[in-house]
N, C-alpha and C positions, 0 to 999 in steps of 0.2 A: 419694626423700627428701621431695620437695615434697608428694606425695600424703599421706604419713604426717603431715607437719606440718599440712596442711590439715584432715585428719580429727581430729587432736588439738586443733587450734584450734577446730573446731566444737564439740567436747565442752566446751572451756573456756568458749566463748560461752554455751552452754546452762546451764552451772553458774553462771556469773556472773549471768545473767539471773534464775535461780531464787533466788540467795542475796544479791542486792544489798541488800535491806532489812536482812539480818543484819549485813553489813559496816557499814552506817550505825549500827545500834544498838550494836554492839560497839566501834565506833571503830577497827577494824582488819580486815585481811583475814587470816583464820585460817591456821594452818600447813598444814592439809590442802588448802586451796585453792592455797597457794603450791606445794605438792607437785604439784598438777595443772598449774600453770604450768611446773614443771620438766619434767613428762612431755611437754608440748607444745614443748619445746626452747627456751623463753624464757630460761632461766637457764644455757644453754650457748651462747647466741647471740653472746656476746662472750668466751667462754673460748678461749684460743689452741688451734689445732689440735694443737700439739705436746703439749698436756696433755689431749687427748681432746675438745676443744670442737668445735662445729660452727658457726663464726662466720657470721652472716648479713650480707649487704650492708646498709648502713644503711637504704636505702629499703624493703627487704623487712621488716626488723624494725619500722620505723616504721608500715608498713601494718598489721601485726599488732596493734600497740598502738592504732592508730586504731580498728580493729574492736572490740577489747575495750572501749575507751572509749565506743563507741556503746552498749554494753550497760550499762556503769557506769564513771563517771569515776574513782572511787577505785580500782577494780580495775585500770583501765588505768594509773593513776599508779604503783601498786605493781609491776605487771608491767613497766613501763618501765625499772625498775632492773635488769632483766636485761642492760641495756646497760652498767651501771656497772663491769663487770669490765675494760673498756678502761682505766680508771684503774689497776687493779691490775697491768696489764702493765708499769708502771714499777717494780714490786718486783723485787729480784734474782731470777734464774731459779731459784736453789736454794729461795728462799722460795716462789715460785709452785709449784714441784714439791711442796712440803709442803702448800700450800694446796689443791691439787687431788688429793692422794694418794688420797682416797676417791671421786673422781669429778669430772666437769666441771660438775655442776649446783650452783653455789654462789650463794647469795643474799647480796648485800652491801648493807648500809644504813649511812648515815653522818649524823652531825650535826657539821658542820664549824665552825659559828659559834655564839657568838663564839669566835674562836681564843684558846686558852689558852696561857700561857707554860708551858714544861716545862723541867725541870732535867736536866742530864746525870747519869746513874747508870751508871758503868762503860761498857759498850759499848751503852748504850741511853738511854732517857729515862724519868724518873719523872713520871707524869702524874696530875694531879688537876684536876677542874673539872666544869662543866655545859655541855652543848651542846643546841641547839634543832633542831627540824624534822628528826628522824631518820625520815623516811618509810619504812614497811615494816619497822621495827626488830623488831616482835614476831615476824616470820617469818624473820629473817635468820640466816645461818650464821656470818657474821663482821660486825663493826661497825667503823666508822671514826670518829675524832674529829680535829678540827683543832688543831694545836699550832704554837707558835712557838719555835724553838730554833736559835740560831746565825745563820747568814747568811740574808739575805732572798732569796726566790725569785721576784722580780718580781711581788709581790702575790698569789702563789698559796700557799696554806697547805701546810705539811707535814701529812700525814695519818698517824696511827698506827692500825694494824689490831689489833683485839682480838677475843677470843672472847666470846660472850654471858655466860659465867660471870664475866667480869671487869668487867662493866658493869651498872649499875642502870638500869632503864627506869622513868622517872617518868611515869605515865600521866596526862597533862594536856592531851590534844588535845581542846580544847573550842572549836570553830570553826563558822563559818557554812556552809562548803562543804568538799568533799573529806573528809568526816568519816570515811570508812572507810580512810583512808591510814595511820592510826596514827602520825602524825608527832610522836611524844612526845619528851620531853627524855631525854638520856643523862647519867648521872653516873658519874664514875670517881674513885676515891679511892686515890691513891698506888700505882698499878700501874706496874711497870717494863716497858716495851716495848722489845725489842731493836731496834737501829737498822735491821737488815735487814727489819723488819716496818713500816717507815715509807717513805713515798714523797711526792713532790711532785705534787699534783693537776694533771693535764695535763702532767706531766713527761715526759722522754725515755723511751720504752718500751724494755724489755730484749728484747722479742719483735719479730722482723722479719717481720710478716705484714701484708697490706694494711689490715686493719681498724685496726691500731694506728698507721698513718700518717694516718688520718682525724682531723681536729681533735677532740680529746677533749672539751674544754669546750663547743665548739659542739654536739657530739653530745648532750651532757647537756642543753643547752637544747632541742634538737629533740625529744627523747623526751618532754619535758614539754609543749611546745607542741602536739604532735600529740594529746595527751589532750583539749585544748580543741576541736580539730577534730572528734574523734569525738563529743563531747558536743553540739556545734553541729549536726552532721549528724543526730543523734537528735532534737534539739529541732525542727529544721525539718521533718523527715519527719513527726513527730507532728502538727505544725500542719497540714500538707498533708492528712493523712488525716482530720483533723477538719473540713476545709473544707466537706464536704457535709452537715454536721449542720444540722438545723432550728434557727432562732433561737428563743430563749425568748420574744421579744417578738412573734413572728409575722412578722417582717420577712424579707427575702431571706436565703438561706443565705450563709455567708461567701464561698464560692467564686463566688457570683453578684455579688459586690461588686467594683467596679474597684479600690478601695483595698486590699482583701485581696490580689487577684491581683498588683497592682503591688508590694506589700510582699514577697510571696513571691518574685516574680521578681528583685527587687533583692537580697534576702538570698541567693538561690541564686547569683546572679552574683558577689556579694562573696565567698562561701565558696569557690566553685570557683576564682576568680581567685587568692585567697591560697594555696589548696592547690596550684595549678599552680606558682606561684613557689617554694613550699616544696620540692616534689618535684623540680622542674627543677634547682634549685640543688644539691640532694642528689646527684642523678645526675651532674651535671657534676663536682662535687668528687670523688665516688667514682671516676669514670673517670680522673681525674688520679692519685690515689693507687694505683689498681689497676695502672696501667702503670708504677709505680715512681717517680713524681715526687712531691715533697712538695707539700702544699697550700699555697698562698700565703696571706699575711695578708689579702689582698683576698678570696680565696675563703672563708676562715674567717669574715670579717666578714659576707659575704653570707649565710652560714648563720645567723649570729646575727640579722641583720636579718630574714630570711625567717621565723625562729622567732618573733621578737617581733611581727612583723606578723600572723602566723597567730594567735597567742594573743589579740591585741587584736581582730582581725576576728571570730574565733570568738565572743568575748564579745558583740560588737556584734550578731552574727547571733542569738545566743540571746536577747538583750534584745528584738530586733525580733520574734522568734518568740513570746516571752512576750506582747507587746502584741497581736500578731495573734491569739493564742489567745483573747482576750477574757476575759469574766468567769469562765469555767471555770478559768482558770489560777491564780486566787487560792486555790483549795481545796487544803488540805494533801494530799489524795489525788491531786492532779494531778502527773504526772511533770515538768511544767514547773517546779515548785518546785525539784526537785533539779537539773535542768539549769541553771537560773539561778544557783543557789548554787555549783554546782561550776565552771561556766564563769567565775564572777567571781573565783575563786581563782587560776586559771592565770596571768593577766597580772600578778598581784601578786608572783610569784616574782622574786627578784633578777636571775635570768638573762633575764627577759622584760619588764622594766619600760621605761617611756618613755625612760629614759636611753640605752638601746641604740640608739635612732634617732640620738641625738647622736653616739655613738661611731662608728656605721656611717657617718654623714655625714662625720665627721672623716677616716676612711679614704678615703672616696670623693673628698674634696677635698684630700687630702694633708696634713692637719693631724694632730698627735699626739693619739691618743685617750687615755682614762684608763689608768693602769697595769694591766697584766694582760690587757687587751683585745687581740685577740679571743679 
């Protein structure tokens, strides 16, 4: 199985490298590329085994997203949502059976915010509204939107699952970085969604398999943070390969300058240190849930902290690499342009902003963090 996955992943990497400019121009990853992600097992990596899935341990999945992100950040971001089916494990088992009736390779995309009020309609909810940031929606098989109806769920929205034909995609993704993610708005107008097609994001799963005992919201933060890691790795590697080029001014080559070598060394140490913390914590929490124990709030918080720190550090490394690249980095044709833009987006995500340091610090010191954390 591993050998098959590896060969499929290599094909995906070659495809992404060849078409990344197309993703940027179209502002989304096309469906035929998403189909290749499915062939590589990325969209069955969080489908329950009981429904034909081949769930991957989080660290294994994250390493695959890291590699794709080295080739293109937007492609890595879209592929990362192969993990999002862990959320759908909170749906009733009968609903999940229907969801996977045609196979385990299901692409799910969601625009959860701003959460919209929904009214009761029989055994379901009548839903209308507009939601933002539905990454990967153009290639999704099912879509989710965040609603508020009835009791509060600890700061976590109720998510309604719809088919693409029930949703209008408003193509308004006009941003500085991660342009190929297609994170457009979703609009729903008066659609009634049965209650059995709704779930609480990060709610109690109906499936008892190890992956669904792993903290779902923390995992969602991890798959995004690791995109920044892949982009930073690509940026730093690019700068190192350019270090032997002759200077325009006739001065020493970059690699012959102490300032360049020091900058490269510092950036390498920063990135590897943040990466080690990230994967070490992942493996520790996975070992806990795999032996049948629940992850603690402390462990889930460490996952959030490691993810936020990785996103922040990755952006800092890319900024350092951009400066080390010198005058060549300002050209539109330089890959440093995209690395810098893409890396800047990752720590802007709500799951990865500076406030997570505060919440993680609260858990570490025994103070109550903000609602819904970790």
